Steps between C-alpha positions, in 0.01 A plus 500: 500500500356216700703196602319286244564761227870497588512120496328486161731765350808319638382160384506346848256381762358740760706343783825574314387858439408527870848395611660749262268778623588418861870545417434823312293636788777407746744697281248789501489497120131414473212639702179313584185703430179380665194564279138541607179515299238775536321307777823469700564135421860398444596416144820345366815674620722662243873563493688812392869541422655737753844545345678451173672163504866500399715207389648439848154481652374270225783259571407486871130429441533258210349160599739217574526233226 
């Protein structure tokens, strides 16, 4: 999924999704995948889940109120 897809699905703005993705990448739970078109031009990055997220992990990455 792209950052904008994630933001839309979560019902938030792209900047909020970006901050959450930064935390998830720091925890090594999400991996950034760089995408290129057939001509070699860079397209939107996508993000893949690297590990199953348990309750204890969810509590640590939940945004502050």
